MINUVEX-216729 format. One record per residue (C-alpha): residue number from 1; residue in three letters; y, z, x. Coordinates in nm, 4 decimals. Example, Ala and Ser with C-alpha at 12.3 -4.5 7.8 and 13.67 -1.06 7.14 Angstrom:
# residues 2
    nr   rest          Y          Z          X
     1    ALA    -0.4500     0.7800     1.2300
     2    SER    -0.1060     0.7140     1.3670
***
This chain:
# residues 82
    nr   rest          Y          Z          X
     1    UNK     7.3073    10.6208     9.4490
     2    UNK     7.4922    10.9478     9.4886
     3    UNK     7.4775    10.9263     9.8752
     4    UNK     7.6647    10.5784     9.8580
     5    UNK     7.9286    10.7038     9.5885
     6    UNK     8.0357    11.0061     9.8417
     7    UNK     8.0436    10.7592    10.1326
     8    UNK     8.2634    10.4978     9.9048
     9    UNK     8.4697    10.7834     9.7755
    10    UNK     8.5152    10.9145    10.1268
    11    UNK     8.6410    10.5843    10.2927
    12    UNK     8.8484    10.5661     9.9727
    13    UNK     8.9859    10.8454    10.0523
    14    UNK     9.0608    10.8271    10.4430
    15    UNK     9.2080    10.4471    10.2615
    16    UNK     9.4644    10.6840    10.0575
    17    UNK     9.5587    10.8910    10.3735
    18    UNK     9.5210    10.7001    10.6883
    19    UNK     9.8613    10.5096    10.6013
    20    UNK    10.0726    10.8112    10.5853
    21    UNK     9.9285    10.9011    10.9654
    22    UNK    10.1249    10.7929    11.2996
    23    UNK     9.8888    10.4626    11.4308
    24    UNK     9.7763    10.6375    11.6991
    25    UNK     9.6602    10.9319    11.5164
    26    UNK     9.5003    10.7224    11.2731
    27    UNK     9.3357    10.4890    11.5292
    28    UNK     9.1683    10.8344    11.6576
    29    UNK     9.0368    10.9645    11.3611
    30    UNK     8.7920    10.8279    11.0633
    31    UNK     8.6584    10.9690    10.7389
    32    UNK     8.3514    11.1704    10.8074
    33    UNK     8.0843    11.3264    10.5149
    34    UNK     8.2276    11.4118    10.1343
    35    UNK     8.0409    11.6933     9.9673
    36    UNK     8.0931    11.9416     9.7198
    37    UNK     8.2055    12.2168    10.0067
    38    UNK     8.4449    11.9614    10.1781
    39    UNK     8.5590    11.6368    10.2994
    40    UNK     8.5744    11.5974    10.6439
    41    UNK     8.7922    11.3625    10.8874
    42    UNK     8.6551    11.3546    11.2081
    43    UNK     8.8529    11.3392    11.5430
    44    UNK     8.7992    11.1850    11.8116
    45    UNK     8.9102    11.4682    12.0516
    46    UNK     9.0559    11.7880    12.0533
    47    UNK     9.4024    11.6611    12.0563
    48    UNK     9.3876    11.4392    11.7340
    49    UNK     9.2054    11.7057    11.5966
    50    UNK     9.4983    11.9708    11.6355
    51    UNK     9.7310    11.7087    11.5061
    52    UNK     9.5647    11.6313    11.1862
    53    UNK     9.5533    12.0488    11.1237
    54    UNK     9.8867    12.0272    11.1528
    55    UNK     9.8958    11.7123    10.9031
    56    UNK     9.7062    11.8780    10.6575
    57    UNK     9.9838    11.9408    10.3978
    58    UNK    10.0709    11.6039    10.4055
    59    UNK     9.6958    11.4986    10.3410
    60    UNK     9.6261    11.7152    10.0955
    61    UNK     9.9236    11.5819     9.9199
    62    UNK     9.8747    11.2319     9.9498
    63    UNK     9.4921    11.2977     9.8180
    64    UNK     9.6503    11.5357     9.5234
    65    UNK     9.9125    11.2577     9.4017
    66    UNK     9.6241    11.0196     9.3731
    67    UNK     9.4016    11.2796     9.1557
    68    UNK     9.1613    11.3765     9.4445
    69    UNK     9.2134    11.8209     9.3971
    70    UNK     8.8836    11.8989     9.5403
    71    UNK     8.7212    11.9331     9.7464
    72    UNK     8.9450    12.0927    10.0799
    73    UNK     8.9545    11.8302    10.3653
    74    UNK     8.8286    11.9737    10.6796
    75    UNK     8.8977    11.8369    11.0214
    76    UNK     8.6035    11.8212    11.2900
    77    UNK     8.6074    11.6664    11.6473
    78    UNK     8.3242    11.4020    11.6167
    79    UNK     8.0511    11.4829    11.8778
    80    UNK     7.9973    11.2526    12.1779
    81    UNK     7.7932    10.9318    12.1279
    82    UNK     7.8466    10.9198    11.7507
***
């Protein structure tokens, strides 16, 4: 049940953040794992990850406005084949 709750929250966070990103950028990323240490956004490639890192203040501001103050957001490149 805890895993399903974390998955649902990760998807809800992504649903809140994705509309504020450029369409191409939002299409090159997806919600990743959420635990007590971080919420991860998975980028399809390194250039998308770099742009997402530049957008972190906006992403964190959107999450904060929705009441999600923790855990911090991390950006990672999605492993190939997943």
